[in-house]
C-alpha positions in Angstrom: -16.5 0.8 -48.0 -17.6 0.9 -44.1 -15.2 -0.4 -41.7 -16.3 -2.4 -38.9 -14.6 -2.0 -35.2 -15.2 -5.0 -33.3 -14.3 -4.6 -29.2 -13.6 -8.1 -27.4 -14.0 -7.7 -23.8 -11.7 -9.7 -21.5 -13.4 -10.6 -18.2 -10.9 -10.9 -15.4 -11.5 -11.2 -11.8 -11.6 -8.4 -9.3 -7.7 -8.1 -7.9 -8.8 -5.8 -4.9 -8.8 -8.8 -2.5 -5.3 -10.1 -3.6 -4.0 -6.7 -3.5 -5.3 -5.8 0.0 -4.0 -9.2 1.3 -0.5 -8.3 -0.1 -0.5 -4.9 1.9 -2.1 -6.4 4.7 1.0 -8.8 5.0 3.8 -6.4 4.3 2.4 -3.9 6.8 2.1 -6.6 9.4 5.5 -7.8 9.5 7.1 -4.5 8.8 5.1 -3.0 11.7 6.3 -6.0 14.0 9.9 -4.5 13.4 8.9 -0.9 14.1 7.1 -1.5 17.4 10.4 -3.8 18.6 8.6 -6.8 18.6 11.1 -8.1 15.9 14.5 -6.7 15.1 16.2 -6.6 12.0 15.0 -6.1 8.3 16.2 -9.3 6.8 13.4 -11.1 7.0 11.0 -8.1 6.6 12.7 -7.9 2.8 11.1 -11.2 1.2 7.7 -9.9 2.3 8.4 -6.4 1.1 9.2 -7.5 -2.3 7.0 -10.4 -2.8 3.8 -9.5 -0.8 4.3 -5.5 -1.0 5.8 -5.2 -4.5 5.0 -8.0 -6.6 1.2 -9.0 -5.4 0.2 -5.5 -5.3 1.9 -5.1 -8.9 -0.2 -8.2 -10.1 -3.5 -6.2 -8.7 -2.5 -3.0 -10.3 -2.1 -4.7 -13.7 -5.6 -6.5 -13.5 -7.1 -3.5 -12.1 -6.3 -1.6 -15.3 -7.9 -4.6 -17.0 -11.2 -3.7 -15.2 -10.6 0.0 -16.3 -10.6 0.9 -12.7 -7.8 3.9 -12.9 -8.1 4.4 -8.8 -7.4 1.0 -8.1 -4.8 0.4 -10.6 -2.9 3.5 -9.7 -3.0 2.9 -6.1 -1.8 -0.6 -6.5 0.7 0.6 -8.8 2.4 3.2 -6.8 2.5 1.6 -3.3 3.8 -2.0 -5.4 6.7 0.4 -6.4 7.1 1.9 -3.0 7.8 -1.6 -1.6 10.1 -2.1 -4.4 11.9 1.2 -3.5 12.2 0.9 0.2 13.3 -2.7 -0.2 16.0 -1.6 -2.5 17.0 1.4 -0.1 17.3 -1.4 3.1 19.7 -3.3 0.9 21.6 -0.6 -0.2 21.7 0.4 3.7 22.8 -3.2 4.8 25.8 -3.3 2.4 24.5 -5.7 0.1 25.7 -3.7 -2.8 29.1 -2.8 -1.4 30.4 -0.2 1.3 30.7 2.4 -1.1 26.9 2.9 -1.6 26.0 1.9 2.1 28.4 4.7 3.0 26.8 7.4 0.8 23.2 6.5 2.4 21.4 9.7 3.3 18.3 8.8 5.1 16.9 12.2 4.6 16.6 11.4 0.9 14.2 8.6 2.0 12.0 11.2 4.1 11.7 13.2 0.6 10.4 10.2 -0.7 7.9 9.9 2.1 6.8 13.4 1.7 6.1 12.6 -2.1 4.1 9.5 -1.2 2.1 11.5 1.6 1.1 13.9 -1.0 0.2 11.2 -3.2 -1.8 9.4 -0.4 -3.8 12.5 0.4 -5.3 12.7 -3.2 -5.9 9.0 -2.9 -7.6 9.8 0.5 -9.9 12.0 -1.5 -10.6 9.1 -4.1 -11.3 6.7 -1.2 -14.1 9.0 0.2 -16.6 7.6 -2.8 -15.1 4.0 -2.8 -16.1 2.6 0.7 -15.7 3.0 4.4 -12.8 0.3 4.7 -10.6 1.8 2.2 -11.1 5.3 3.2 -9.8 4.3 6.9 -6.7 2.3 5.4 -6.0 5.3 3.4 -6.4 7.7 6.4 -3.8 5.5 8.3 -1.7 5.4 5.3 -1.5 9.1 5.5 -0.7 9.1 9.5 2.0 6.3 8.5 3.8 8.7 6.2 3.4 11.8 8.1 5.2 9.3 11.1 7.9 8.5 8.6 8.6 11.8 7.6 8.6 12.9 11.2 10.7 10.0 12.4 13.5 10.9 9.5 13.5 14.6 10.0 13.2 14.3 14.1 10.0 16.4 13.9 8.7 14.9 17.5 9.7 12.2 19.6 6.7 10.1 18.9 6.7 9.9 15.3 7.9 6.3 15.0 5.6 5.0 17.3 2.8 6.6 15.5 4.4 5.2 12.0 4.5 1.8 13.7 0.7 1.4 15.2 -0.6 3.2 11.9 1.4 0.4 9.8 -0.3 -2.1 12.1 -4.0 -0.5 11.6 -3.4 -0.7 8.0 -2.4 -4.3 7.9 -5.8 -5.6 10.3 -7.9 -3.4 8.1 -6.3 -4.4 5.1 -7.0 -8.1 6.3 -10.5 -7.3 6.8 -11.2 -5.4 3.6 -9.4 -8.5 1.5 -11.7 -11.1 3.4 -14.7 -9.0 3.3 -14.7 -8.1 -0.5 -13.6 -11.8 -1.3 -16.4 -13.3 0.5 -18.9 -10.7 -0.7 -18.1 -11.9 -4.3 -17.8 -15.4 -3.5 -21.4 -15.6 -2.0 -23.0 -13.0 -4.2 -24.1 -10.9 -1.5 -23.2 -8.6 1.4 -21.7 -11.3 3.6 -19.4 -8.6 5.4 -19.9 -5.0 5.5 -17.4 -2.4 4.1 -19.5 0.7 4.4 -20.7 2.6 1.5 -19.0 5.8 0.0 -19.6 8.9 2.0 -21.6 10.9 -1.2 -19.5 14.1 -0.5 -18.3 14.7 -3.8 -20.8 12.9 -5.9 
């Protein structure tokens, strides 16, 4: 008796424009604090949690439905980065009590940044064969984590400034990437260029 296997494909929209919009918003708000334009983290937290974390997590889920391992892994990993960083800020601000706040060692965040830099370098290699906008975004993410690591461990004086401007660059490029991919899909043609893959590894 033969057994037939039926596969049902669920068609879902490309979540990349939404995910990039979330990344753009959170990095824009966070960079304003690093650059000294704004102060404190209280009103960075909502954007970190909802735009940096939840929006990218939604994009991650739908990229998995697209069978897009690269996009799903990227959005998922950075979503949980923003969950982690938001919780770390809350601990340092004393929201969970003085005991946790007093035991916060910023160098542990530095090691987390090292892990994310390693991850981002791998993702940068993948972005080489995606498009040029994403490649530049990932290069800026690499610079951001390098600056954050340098700032935490005191490697060089301008590390904080490097992180701040890299984060601002991520915001602007992510806004462009989100808009370009959205309009290209909406109009069914190349409306705004995002740059072809470099073709180095393929």
